[in-house]
C-alpha positions in Angstrom: -20.8 -5.7 -85.0 -20.7 -9.3 -83.7 -20.0 -9.8 -80.0 -18.2 -12.5 -78.1 -20.1 -13.6 -75.0 -18.3 -14.8 -71.8 -21.0 -15.2 -69.2 -24.4 -14.3 -67.9 -24.8 -12.9 -64.4 -27.5 -11.5 -62.2 -28.1 -7.7 -62.7 -26.7 -6.9 -59.3 -23.3 -8.6 -60.0 -20.6 -5.8 -59.8 -19.0 -6.9 -63.1 -15.7 -5.2 -62.3 -14.3 -5.3 -65.9 -11.9 -2.4 -65.8 -8.5 -3.2 -67.3 -9.7 -6.5 -68.9 -9.2 -7.0 -72.7 -11.2 -9.5 -74.6 -10.8 -12.2 -77.1 -9.5 -11.2 -80.5 -6.4 -9.7 -82.1 -7.7 -6.1 -81.4 -7.9 -6.9 -77.6 -11.2 -5.1 -77.3 -12.5 -3.9 -73.9 -14.9 -6.1 -72.0 -18.3 -4.7 -71.1 -21.7 -5.7 -70.0 -25.2 -5.6 -71.5 -28.0 -5.3 -69.0 -31.7 -6.2 -68.8 -33.9 -5.7 -65.8 -32.7 -8.9 -64.1 -29.6 -10.1 -66.0 -26.3 -9.1 -67.5 -24.3 -10.5 -70.3 -20.5 -9.9 -70.3 -19.3 -9.4 -73.8 -16.7 -7.8 -76.1 -16.8 -6.8 -79.8 -15.3 -9.3 -82.2 -14.8 -8.9 -86.0 -12.8 -12.1 -86.8 -13.2 -15.9 -86.6 -12.6 -17.1 -83.1 -9.9 -19.7 -82.7 -8.6 -21.3 -79.6 -5.3 -19.5 -79.5 -3.4 -19.4 -76.2 -3.8 -15.6 -75.8 -7.6 -15.8 -76.4 -8.1 -18.8 -74.1 -6.3 -16.9 -71.4 -8.4 -13.7 -72.0 -11.6 -15.7 -71.8 -10.5 -17.3 -68.6 -9.3 -14.0 -67.1 -12.8 -12.5 -67.5 -14.5 -15.5 -65.8 -11.9 -15.5 -63.0 -12.6 -11.8 -62.4 -16.4 -12.4 -62.3 -15.9 -15.3 -59.9 -14.3 -13.0 -57.4 -17.6 -11.2 -56.8 -20.2 -13.9 -57.3 -20.9 -17.0 -59.4 -21.4 -16.3 -63.1 -23.0 -18.6 -65.6 -20.0 -19.3 -67.8 -20.2 -19.9 -71.6 -17.7 -22.2 -73.2 -15.0 -20.6 -75.3 -16.1 -19.5 -78.7 -19.7 -18.4 -78.2 -20.6 -15.3 -80.4 -23.8 -13.5 -81.2 -24.7 -11.2 -84.1 -24.9 -8.0 -82.1 -25.8 -6.4 -78.8 -29.5 -6.5 -79.7 -29.4 -10.3 -80.3 -27.9 -10.8 -76.9 -30.4 -8.6 -75.1 -33.3 -10.3 -76.9 -32.1 -13.8 -75.8 -31.7 -12.5 -72.2 -35.2 -11.2 -72.2 -36.8 -14.2 -73.9 -35.0 -16.8 -71.9 -34.7 -14.9 -68.6 -36.5 -17.6 -66.6 -34.1 -20.3 -67.8 -31.1 -18.1 -67.0 -32.4 -17.2 -63.6 -33.1 -20.8 -62.7 -29.6 -21.8 -63.8 -28.0 -19.0 -61.8 -30.0 -19.9 -58.7 -28.6 -23.4 -59.0 -24.9 -22.3 -58.9 -25.1 -19.2 -56.7 -22.6 -19.2 -53.9 -20.7 -22.1 -55.4 -17.6 -22.8 -57.4 -16.5 -25.9 -59.3 -13.7 -28.2 -58.3 -12.4 -30.9 -60.6 -10.7 -34.0 -59.2 -8.9 -36.5 -61.4 -7.4 -39.8 -60.3 -4.9 -42.1 -61.9 -2.8 -45.0 -60.8 0.7 -46.3 -61.5 0.0 -49.3 -63.8 3.2 -51.2 -63.1 2.5 -51.1 -59.3 -1.1 -52.1 -59.9 0.0 -55.1 -62.0 2.4 -56.2 -59.3 -0.4 -55.9 -56.7 -2.7 -58.0 -58.8 -0.1 -60.7 -59.2 0.6 -60.7 -55.5 -3.1 -60.9 -54.6 -4.3 -63.4 -57.2 -2.9 -66.9 -57.0 -4.3 -67.7 -60.5 -2.8 -64.6 -62.1 0.5 -65.4 -60.5 0.5 -69.0 -61.7 -0.4 -68.0 -65.2 2.3 -65.3 -65.3 4.9 -67.9 -64.1 3.9 -70.4 -66.7 4.1 -67.8 -69.5 7.5 -66.6 -68.3 8.7 -70.2 -68.1 8.0 -70.5 -71.8 4.5 -72.1 -72.0 3.3 -71.8 -75.6 -0.4 -72.2 -75.1 -1.9 -68.9 -76.3 -4.9 -69.5 -74.0 -2.7 -68.7 -71.0 -1.9 -65.2 -72.2 -5.6 -64.6 -73.1 -6.8 -65.8 -69.6 -4.2 -63.7 -67.8 -5.1 -60.6 -69.9 -8.8 -61.1 -69.1 -8.1 -61.7 -65.4 -5.9 -58.6 -65.1 -8.3 -56.4 -67.0 -11.2 -57.5 -64.8 -9.2 -56.9 -61.7 -8.1 -53.4 -62.9 -11.7 -52.4 -63.5 -12.8 -53.6 -60.1 -10.0 -51.7 -58.4 -10.7 -48.5 -60.4 -14.4 -48.7 -59.6 -13.7 -49.2 -55.9 -11.3 -46.3 -55.7 -13.7 -44.1 -57.7 -16.5 -45.0 -55.3 -14.3 -44.1 -52.4 -13.4 -40.7 -53.8 -17.0 -39.8 -54.6 -18.2 -41.0 -51.2 -15.6 -38.8 -49.4 -16.1 -35.6 -51.5 -19.7 -35.6 -52.8 -21.3 -34.9 -49.4 -19.5 -31.5 -49.4 -20.9 -30.5 -52.8 -24.3 -29.3 -53.9 -24.0 -31.5 -57.1 -21.4 -33.6 -58.8 -21.0 -35.0 -62.3 -18.7 -37.6 -63.8 -16.9 -36.9 -67.1 -15.2 -39.4 -69.3 -11.6 -39.8 -68.1 -8.7 -39.3 -70.6 -5.1 -40.5 -70.7 -4.0 -42.5 -67.7 -6.8 -41.2 -65.5 -9.6 -43.4 -64.4 -11.7 -40.7 -62.7 -12.7 -37.3 -63.8 -15.1 -35.8 -61.3 -16.5 -32.2 -61.1 -18.2 -31.0 -57.9 -20.2 -27.8 -57.3 -18.9 -26.8 -53.9 -20.5 -24.0 -51.8 -18.1 -21.2 -50.9 -18.5 -21.9 -47.2 -17.5 -25.5 -47.7 -14.3 -24.9 -49.7 -12.0 -25.4 -46.7 -13.7 -28.5 -45.6 -13.7 -29.8 -49.1 -9.9 -29.2 -49.5 -9.2 -30.8 -46.1 -11.3 -33.8 -47.1 -9.4 -34.2 -50.3 -6.1 -33.9 -48.5 -7.1 -36.6 -46.0 -8.4 -38.8 -48.8 -5.2 -38.5 -50.8 -3.2 -39.7 -47.8 -5.5 -42.7 -47.2 -5.8 -44.0 -50.8 -3.9 -47.1 -51.8 -0.3 -46.9 -52.8 0.1 -45.8 -56.4 -3.2 -43.9 -56.6 -2.7 -40.2 -57.3 -5.4 -37.5 -57.3 -5.2 -34.0 -58.6 -7.6 -31.2 -57.7 -8.2 -28.0 -59.7 -10.2 -25.0 -58.5 -11.9 -22.9 -57.7 -13.3 -22.7 -61.2 -16.4 -21.2 -62.8 -19.1 -23.8 -62.8 -18.7 -24.9 -66.4 -19.9 -28.5 -65.7 -23.2 -27.3 -64.1 -24.5 -25.0 -66.9 -27.6 -26.6 -68.4 
């Protein structure tokens, strides 16, 4: 039977899986497969895996439980293998790769920080700070028909928005990255201009959260940050 794979851990991880049910309509029990140095956390699956709310929650519940006792190497939702023997064979053949990856995240958790800004407030700030932008805006509002004015204003505002976003992103990274073992930038979505993941050692978590709270107080008006974590280190799996 096919198996769904949640994570790889070191052999000495407790893997307290009692009471957990896995991905799939049959809610199978979660179990581990062990080699001499590693474990894979799996459950049986006999259907196509789809990102249903219940299954996404089951996947995350397994990883959250593992994270309580040590840092697992998490797999993204939807990873399956043909059978137990296939999983064990991969663990044996690629053990050096898995051990290196686990060494890189041991004792750490992931925190994700997103930042966005109120666009209306940002536009008002740009008009207040830039005499040229303010003049162009006044001419357009007064009825000037030259299309070059709108084009110039749009280009000026876009450039200033990019500068301010870059400066704020740099400020956030400079404040938080020193408390992390690694950090990685993701492509922001929606109204966010920053999507930052950090691999934070467990003994730095309080300092990291304090630094984020201080940063949030000191950022310019209209800038809002959101922090999520502790999370399994999805962003730091090679």
